[in-house]
Every structure is written in C-alpha cells, then in structure tokens.
Backbone bond lengths (Angstrom), bond angles and torsions (degrees), N, CA, C in turn:
res aa  C-N    CA-C-N  psi(-1)  N-CA   C-N-CA  omega(-1)  CA-C   N-CA-C  phi
1 M - - - 1.456 - - 1.495 109.46 -
2 K 1.313 121.87 144.22 1.424 123.52 179.68 1.523 109.66 -67.66
3 R 1.296 116.46 147.22 1.407 120.57 -176.10 1.571 111.40 -62.35
4 E 1.318 117.72 -36.58 1.499 119.28 179.38 1.513 111.83 -63.20
5 E 1.364 116.27 -40.52 1.465 119.28 177.63 1.499 110.01 -66.41
6 T 1.325 116.66 -44.95 1.424 118.81 -179.80 1.530 111.86 -59.03
7 N 1.305 115.19 -42.35 1.507 118.13 179.07 1.568 109.36 -63.66
8 D 1.381 117.06 -42.50 1.404 116.54 -179.50 1.589 114.11 -64.37
9 I 1.365 111.57 -37.95 1.464 118.10 174.88 1.575 112.51 -57.15
10 V 1.314 114.66 -55.80 1.458 121.33 -176.04 1.550 111.50 -69.62
11 Q 1.293 119.15 -40.11 1.505 120.42 179.78 1.464 117.15 -79.79
12 Y 1.355 116.74 -30.40 1.446 118.48 -172.55 1.548 115.46 -120.56
13 L 1.262 115.70 -45.34 1.503 118.88 -172.30 1.512 111.47 -78.58
14 I 1.332 120.65 -46.02 1.413 121.77 -179.10 1.493 113.13 -60.07
15 P 1.366 121.20 -41.14 1.450 123.49 173.96 1.502 112.74 -59.56
16 K 1.356 117.62 -43.18 1.442 124.72 178.23 1.521 110.38 -63.16
17 L 1.300 118.34 -39.27 1.496 120.05 176.40 1.527 108.32 -64.55
18 G 1.330 117.25 -39.05 1.469 118.93 -178.94 1.595 110.47 -65.74
19 E 1.332 116.19 -32.32 1.437 120.57 -177.17 1.554 107.11 -68.11
20 I 1.321 119.89 -26.86 1.438 121.25 -178.65 1.547 111.63 -99.07
21 G 1.356 116.61 10.95 1.429 121.45 174.17 1.568 116.06 93.63
22 I 1.378 119.36 6.77 1.396 121.81 174.10 1.541 109.87 -97.84
23 G 1.281 116.58 100.96 1.464 120.11 -176.04 1.483 109.57 -76.11
24 R 1.337 115.10 155.54 1.459 123.53 -179.93 1.528 109.62 -57.48
25 E 1.321 119.34 -29.13 1.473 118.75 -176.51 1.519 113.06 -74.08
26 Y 1.385 115.81 -8.07 1.463 120.30 174.33 1.536 110.59 -98.78
27 C 1.350 116.96 9.88 1.470 120.78 -176.46 1.525 110.09 -123.56
28 K 1.326 118.63 143.17 1.431 125.44 166.48 1.501 108.22 -116.98
29 I 1.315 116.54 132.92 1.439 120.87 -173.71 1.479 109.25 -112.21
30 D 1.299 117.73 132.50 1.446 130.36 175.20 1.579 110.67 51.16
31 V 1.301 114.30 60.85 1.512 122.16 178.79 1.532 106.49 -136.47
32 A 1.350 113.00 156.45 1.444 118.94 170.08 1.547 107.46 -96.16
33 T 1.337 110.71 164.63 1.554 113.95 174.27 1.507 107.95 -116.49
34 E 1.280 120.54 169.12 1.432 124.00 174.13 1.591 110.86 -50.27
35 E 1.195 118.29 -43.61 1.451 126.64 -176.71 1.583 112.09 -67.76
36 T 1.343 116.57 -35.58 1.471 122.17 -176.26 1.453 111.31 -88.33
37 G 1.333 119.13 -14.88 1.509 121.50 -174.92 1.532 112.53 64.75
38 H 1.330 113.22 -118.83 1.440 116.87 179.29 1.551 117.85 -85.17
39 K 1.343 113.71 -3.79 1.439 116.32 179.72 1.522 113.22 -82.48
40 R 1.306 113.94 118.36 1.501 120.35 -175.13 1.524 109.65 -88.44
41 G 1.323 116.32 133.80 1.421 120.38 171.12 1.489 112.69 -93.12
42 D 1.327 119.47 143.93 1.440 121.09 -177.96 1.568 110.99 -65.91
43 I 1.320 116.91 -51.43 1.430 120.33 176.84 1.545 110.91 -139.74
44 W 1.313 119.89 116.07 1.411 124.22 175.30 1.529 106.22 -99.74
45 V 1.324 117.04 132.20 1.443 124.01 177.95 1.503 111.24 -111.21
46 S 1.312 119.12 133.87 1.448 122.33 -172.74 1.503 109.95 -130.49
47 K 1.305 117.47 159.63 1.459 122.27 173.02 1.532 110.50 -79.75
48 K 1.341 116.86 -11.04 1.413 125.25 -177.97 1.549 108.24 -111.41
49 K 1.307 116.97 152.13 1.496 122.74 177.03 1.509 106.10 -71.54
50 Q 1.314 115.06 158.92 1.535 121.45 177.44 1.467 110.57 -55.98
51 T 1.376 115.50 -38.07 1.507 120.40 -175.98 1.585 114.73 -80.64
52 E 1.277 114.85 -6.06 1.536 118.45 179.55 1.462 111.34 -91.10
53 T 1.285 115.03 149.08 1.436 126.26 170.46 1.537 106.02 -60.36
54 G 1.356 116.33 135.03 1.479 119.32 175.21 1.474 114.23 91.12
55 F 1.370 120.78 15.41 1.435 119.42 177.71 1.479 107.11 -57.16
56 E 1.360 121.35 -54.28 1.419 123.96 -173.60 1.516 113.40 -60.91
57 T 1.231 116.47 -40.80 1.562 117.77 -176.79 1.554 110.44 -75.75
58 N 1.337 116.18 -8.88 1.470 119.83 175.51 1.467 115.65 -113.35
59 I 1.326 119.27 23.03 1.444 129.17 176.65 1.545 106.02 -64.77
60 I 1.325 115.02 128.83 1.501 118.29 -179.48 1.519 109.30 -117.33
61 A 1.321 120.14 -11.11 1.465 119.14 -175.68 1.539 110.28 -157.56
62 L 1.280 114.65 151.48 1.475 122.43 172.21 1.564 104.11 -126.52
63 I 1.286 118.75 129.07 1.463 124.96 174.60 1.506 108.18 -115.74
64 E 1.350 112.11 124.33 1.500 120.42 179.08 1.514 106.89 -118.27
65 P 1.382 113.77 75.95 1.483 116.09 -178.41 1.514 111.29 -77.90
66 K 1.329 115.52 155.93 1.474 119.79 173.26 1.546 107.01 -113.28
67 H 1.275 116.06 166.81 1.501 117.68 -179.52 1.508 110.63 -65.12
68 R 1.306 115.02 155.99 1.479 122.31 -173.20 1.511 113.69 -56.71
69 K 1.287 118.53 -25.21 1.490 120.47 179.99 1.548 116.48 -87.48
70 C 1.326 112.89 -2.13 1.470 120.32 179.87 1.577 107.90 -69.34
71 A 1.284 113.90 132.95 1.492 116.23 177.72 1.544 110.19 -100.38
72 I 1.348 115.10 140.90 1.446 120.66 179.57 1.528 109.52 -59.58
73 G 1.390 111.95 131.46 1.486 114.33 -178.68 1.495 116.09 98.37
74 D 1.420 119.36 -17.97 1.423 123.10 -178.49 1.529 108.39 -75.87
75 I 1.269 116.24 170.53 1.474 121.51 -173.38 1.573 111.83 -59.87
76 E 1.293 119.01 -39.36 1.463 122.73 177.23 1.510 109.02 -64.29
77 W 1.298 120.77 -40.76 1.435 123.46 -177.87 1.519 108.04 -67.44
78 R 1.397 117.25 -47.44 1.460 118.79 -177.67 1.575 110.71 -65.67
79 N 1.290 113.94 -34.97 1.457 116.98 174.14 1.548 116.32 -62.29
80 A 1.388 113.73 -39.09 1.429 117.65 175.06 1.517 111.13 -66.02
81 M 1.299 120.56 -39.27 1.416 122.15 178.77 1.619 111.40 -61.67
82 H 1.339 113.27 -41.83 1.444 118.02 -179.39 1.507 110.93 -68.07
83 Q 1.318 116.93 -47.40 1.475 122.11 179.61 1.526 111.84 -65.38
84 G 1.332 116.84 -43.64 1.470 120.55 177.75 1.570 111.07 -57.54
85 K 1.370 114.76 -46.32 1.443 115.74 179.15 1.475 114.17 -62.82
86 E 1.292 118.00 -38.04 1.491 123.08 179.95 1.518 109.66 -64.31
87 K 1.343 117.37 -47.87 1.488 124.45 -177.53 1.478 113.81 -65.60
88 A 1.422 109.73 -43.57 1.544 116.55 177.82 1.486 110.99 -62.19
89 S 1.281 119.38 -41.74 1.451 121.86 -178.54 1.555 110.86 -66.86
90 K 1.276 115.04 -39.01 1.520 119.08 177.78 1.524 108.53 -63.28
91 Q 1.291 118.79 -35.81 1.458 123.72 -176.01 1.552 110.78 -89.29
92 R 1.377 114.79 4.35 1.465 124.53 -178.13 1.469 112.57 55.48
93 L 1.306 116.08 48.55 1.473 127.61 171.65 1.479 111.72 -105.22
94 T 1.342 116.36 147.28 1.490 119.63 173.58 1.459 108.24 -70.84
95 Y 1.301 116.50 133.01 1.468 122.22 178.38 1.550 107.78 -87.73
96 W 1.374 113.84 138.74 1.411 119.86 177.98 1.556 107.19 -152.98
97 K 1.307 116.17 128.31 1.452 117.86 180.00 1.574 106.40 -118.91
98 R 1.274 108.57 142.80 1.517 116.65 177.32 1.508 107.48 -88.51
99 P 1.384 116.22 119.96 1.447 117.89 -175.18 1.451 115.23 -79.37
100 R 1.325 117.61 -14.28 1.493 118.61 -178.50 1.559 107.87 -133.10
101 R 1.316 111.99 165.56 1.430 115.80 174.70 1.467 120.23 -51.02
102 L 1.288 121.83 147.78 1.449 121.30 177.99 1.565 107.18 -63.82
103 T 1.346 113.09 153.54 1.408 117.09 -179.40 1.494 115.28 -79.38
104 Y 1.324 118.56 -6.77 1.391 120.02 176.84 1.506 110.00 -128.65
105 S 1.199 116.38 156.11 1.509 122.54 -172.66 1.533 112.09 -93.62
106 L 1.278 116.84 130.88 1.423 121.05 173.19 1.438 110.13 -81.72
C-alpha cells in the first residue's frame, strides 16, 4: 500500500471508525484473507476481534480508501472500485460504491 494512503488510513480513517463504534481491534489493515488469496484488502472489518477465532468468517465490510488527494473518477479511484468489487465478491460481501464524495471530511 502506498505510504500516503497508509498515513491517511492511520491518521484519519481509523479514528473516524472509532468514533462510530468500530474499534481498531475489529479491523485488519492491508492483509489478504483465505478467500481473496493474494489480493490484500486495505481494511477488513469483522464482528470478531483480530485475536478471536473466526475473524475472517465474520467479516462484514471491506474498505478500499484512497489518499485524500485522489479525485473521484481518476485512475486510482477506478482501480480501487475494480479491486474492491473483486475482493468483496471473493469474501461474499455485497459490493457497494459511493458515487460521490463523502459528506464529511476525513
């Protein structure tokens, strides 16, 4: 994962997830799952803590954020949509893309 994206995830996104009740212990960052093989997800969110048995079988979300300077529709954004859809499908998650910018700033 690019350093800029990693910094944005750690500095901005993880704290925002905490504010809405998703603790870091329920997230795995920049890892693959058994279902995705070598495809690494930026942030996997589970109903189980990282340390608990069944983290992967209880994954409820995949977040594929881009760095804050990324523009909607540019090549990085389109690639994230494609990769996210592929990884979500392999993990048997419903795919959903947000067509516009978030209404709040990270």
